N, C-alpha and C positions, 0 to 999 in steps of 0.2 A: 431456326428462327425463334426469337423470343417475342412473346406477346408484349404489347404496350404495358399491360398491367404488371407483368413480371419485371420489366425494365424500370417502371416507376417505383415498384417495391424495392428493388436493389438500390436505386438512387436514394430513396428515403432512408434505407438502412445505413447507407454510407453517410448521409447527413446526420443521422442519429448518433453514429459512432464518433463523428467529428465533434458533435456537441458534447457528448459524454467525455471524450478525451480532453476537450477544452475545460470542462468542468473540474475533472480531477487534476488537471495540470495546475489550476490556480489553487486548489485545495492543497496539493503537495507543496507548491511554491510558498503559500502562506504559512504552512506549518514549519518549514525549514528555513525561511528567509531570516528569522529573528536571530539566527546564529551569527549573522554578519552585522547586526544592528544593535547589539546590547549596549555598547558604549554611547552611540548617539541617542538611544532611548533613555539611558541613565541621565544624560545631560538634559534632555528634553523634559523629563519628569522630576528632575532634581533629586535623584536618589542613586543608590549604587546598583551594581550588576546582580547582586544577590536578590534584591527585591524585584528588579526587572525580570529575572528568571521566572517569576511567577506567571508571566505572560505565556511562557512555554508550558509550565507544569499545569496550570489551570485548564488550558486548552486540551492537553493530553488526558487529564483526569476526567473532564466532561465527556470527551469522546469515548473513553473506554467504558465508563459507567453507563452512559445513556444509549450506546449503540444497539444493544440487544432489545431494549424496549422500544426504540424508535423503529427498528427493523420489524418488530411485532406489529407496530402501527401500520407500517407501509404495506404489510400483507393484507390489511383489512380496508384500506381506502385506496383511492386512485393514486397509484405509485407515481405516475407522470406528474400529476398535480402536486403531490408532496415534494417531488424533486424540484419543481419549478419554485415552490415556496421557499425551499431550502436555499436555492441559488439566490433568490432576492434577499433572504435573510443574511447570507454570507456577504453579499454586497453591502448591505446596511451595516454589518459588523465592521467591515473594513473602513467605511467612511466614519463611523462612530469612533473607532480607535484613533484615526488620523486627527480628529478634532476633540479628543477627550481632554477635559480640563485637569483631571487627576489620574494618578496611576490606578487607584481603586476602581474608578469607572472603567478604565481600559481593561483591567483584569476581568471585571464583570462582563464586558462585551466580548472578551476573549473566550469566556465560558459559553456565551451565546453562540459564538462562532464554532466552538467544538461541538455543540449540539447540531448545528447545521451541517457540519462535515460528516457527523455520524449518520446523517440521512443520505447525503450526496453519494458517498463512495459505495456503501452496500446497495443502495437503490439503483445506481448506475449498472452494476453487474447483474442485479436481478432483472432489470429491463432487457439486457442483452439476452439472457436465457429465455425470456418470454417472447421476444420479437424476432431475433436472428434464427435462421434455420439451424437445427441441431448439429449438422456436420461442420458448421462454421463457428461454433461456440468458442473453441479454444483460440482460434485465430482472432475473433473479435474481442475476446477478453484480453488477449495480448496487445492488441491495438490500443485499447483504452488504457491498459496498464502502462503502455509506453508514454501516454500523456502524463501520468503521475510520475513516472521515472524522470522525464524531462523536467517536470516541476521541482522535484527533489534536487536534481542535479543542478539546474539553472537558477533556482530560487535564491540561494545565498549570493551568487555572483550578481544576479539582476538587482537584488535589494542593495548590495554594496555599491554598485555603480550609481543607481538612482539616488541613494542617500547622499553620495559624494557630489553628485551633479545638481540635484534639485533639493533634496532635504529628506528627512526621515518619514515624512507623510507620503511621499510619492509611491513607495512600494505598496502600501495599504490601498491607496487610490487606484493603482493599476490592477490589483487583484479584484477590487470592487467592480471596475469597468469591465474586466474580462468575464466576471460572473453575470453581469447585466447583458453583455453580448450573447453569452451562452443561453441565457433565459429567453432573449428575443428569438434567436434562431430555433431554440428548442420548442417554442410555442407552435411552430409549424411542423417540426420533425417528430416530436414525441407522440406516442399513441394517445388517442383522445379518451380512451377508456380502458379499463382493465379487461384482459381476456375473460370471457364468460365463465370459464371453468374455475377461476380463482374466487368468484364472488362469495360462495357459501361453504367452501371446503377447506378453509385454513383450520389448523388444529392446535393453535396456541403453542405450548411447549411440550406437546406429546412426543415430538421428534427426539427429545432427550432420551427416550426409551428405545430408540431405534439405532442399534449398533452400526447399521449401514451408513448412518449419518455421523454419529458421534465418533466413530473410529477414524474416518478421514479428517474430521474436524480437529480432533486431538493431534493426529499425525502432522497436519499442516502447521498447527500452532507451535509444535515442538521443532520441526526441522526449519520452518521459515523464521520463527522468532529467534531460534538459536543462531541460525545463519546470519541474520541481521545483527544480532548482538556481537557476534564474533567480528563482523565488519566494523562495527562502531569502535572496537578496540584495536583494530588492525593497525591504525596509525601509531599507536603506542608501541606495538610489537616492532614496527619498522624503525621507530626512533631508537629503541633499546638495542636492536640487532645491528643496525647499519649506521648509527649516530647521524641520522639525517636531520636537517632543520625543518621548520614548519612548512616552508615552501615546497621542499622535496617530498615531504610526507603527503602533501596534497596530491601527488601523483597517484596515490592509492585510490583516492575518490574518482579520479579520471578513469583509471583502468577498471574499477569496479562498475562505474557508471556505463562505460562502453559495453562491458559484458552483459550488464542488466538489460540494456536496450536491444542487444543482439538476441538475448533470451526471450524478451517480450515478442519480437518479431518472428521468432522461430517456433513458437509454441504450436501453431497450427501445423507446420510441416513436421514437427516431431510427432504429433499425434497421428498424422497420416503414415509416417514411417513405422511407427510401433503398432498401430491398429487400434489403440484406445488411450484414453487419458490415464488409466490405471497403470498400463505398461510404461507410458512415457514418464510417469512419476517415479517408477523404479530406476529408470536411467538417470533422472534428474537428482534424486537423493543420493545415488551412488557417486555421481560427479561432484556433488556438494561435499560429501564426506572425504573424498580423495583430495580435492582442492584445498579444503580447510586443514586437513592433516599435513599435506605437503607443505603448506605455507608456514605452519607452526613448527613442524618437527624436522624438516630437512634443512640442511645448510646450503641454501640457494643464493645465487647472486641476486642483486636487486631486480634485474629484468626477470629472473625466474619467479620471484615473489609477486611481481605485478602480473605475470602470466596466470599465476594461481588466483589472484584477485579477479582477474577477468573471467576465468572459468567459473569461479565461485559466483560472480554476479550473473553469468549466463544461466547457471543452474537455478538460481532464485528467480530470474527473469522468466524462464520457461516453465518453471514449476508452479508459480502462483496462478497463472491463467488456467493451467490444467486442473489444479486442485480446486479452484473456484468453480470451474465447469462441473466437476464431480459433485461438489456440494450443492450447486444450484439444481442439478438434475435429480439428485436423490431426495432433496427436501421438498420437491414438488411444490405445493401451495404455501409452504413456509419459507420460501427463498430469502425474503427480506430479513427475518430474524435469524436464520442460520448463518447468512453471509455477514450479518452485523456481528454475531457472536464470534465468528472466526476472526474479525478484526480485533475485538476485545481480547480474545485469547492470545493472539499474536503480541499485543501490547503487554499483556500480563507476563508472558514469557520474557520479553525484552527487559521489563522492569525488574524481573527477578534475577535474570542471568547477568546483566551488565554490572550491577553492584558487586556481586560475588566474584565474578571474573576479574574485575578491575582491582579489587582489593588483593587478590592473589597475584596479579601482575605487579602490583606495587611492593609486595613483601615477599613473593615467592619466585617462581620461575615460569617461563613461557610454557614449559611442558605441563606444569600443574594447572595452569589456566586452560590449557588444551583439553585436559580431562573433564573440565566442566562442560565445554563445548561438545566434547565427544559423547557425553551422557545424553544430552538433549537430542543430538543429531542421530545417534544410534537407536534410541527409542522411537523417534519419529520415523526413521527409515524402516525399522522392523514392523511398525504398525502399517506403513505404506505397503510393504511386501505382503504382509498377511492379508490386508484388504484386497490387493490385486489377486491373490490366490483364491480368496473367498469369492470374488466377483467372477473369476474364470470358472470356478466350480459350480456356481449357481447358473451360469449361462450354458 
């Protein structure tokens, strides 16, 4: 029999996870939906797609630069309250962009939105680590990451349909409405105050001198960032190898997205099967390397390539929650800044690998581009293995 307090706590945790999933869903959708709206936005603001692309770049740059500092702030004030402020800010940002009189104002608002999202995503995972029981961390992280996965996968399609049916303002207004709903539900579900242990024991950036934190942080940035980079260029590989048109190349997004969702949902089960997040990360990085290598180096039929993409997505989908759990646990009272730095590092790797690999694909061979991916994945996997062995030795 469960006590009424335990049942109430479980119900509240579920509500909190639903709120956090909804929050990161709309952040993910907002970040990726512009890919389907460049031409309508160009017409609306009377400019070309090159200038409109600043709506994407400004958001990503603000997020990457500000995330560690905002994460540092979240460790020192009420994290729940900061998250609620960020949700309202993101909602205001969407409405502001929808009614911006000029592109310059829209870009400035997009920077504001990048700052808000730099709070929402790390703070959401830090809250999970503080509120959800330790044994359920990986599963809870996976549940919330599924929200982001769905936002990334459905955002462009949702934006394209709404733009065609209603107009280009509709996707921005929808994301704003979603954030307001998340704010209202979260008012009741989020913790009212920080855990007492966090109040006076944050340590700034001293965690940078702790290899137990920096090692998995760097490892995750390398294998996750490189894995995402390789996927971003997978469509070009499919086009070159199989002479597919744009519509058929879109199958790669579907296969990868399905795998990513399966991985998100299986993170908790994988942790239970392997006995720890560190061991599950060895399995995940191994699968990632095998699937990426098979996709690029083997002469597979189209179906075989899509299976590799699905396995590739599953590896990233299961690995991200486990790695986030490891970082949240080891960073103790500096969860916010460490998880935010992990997001920045991931973006830095993507911004570094994609241009190099894309230039090689344009002028060289698929095998040469694979070498770039292999370098990042192998170093990340080696650090993951070393970290797991060190953890086992210490225990």
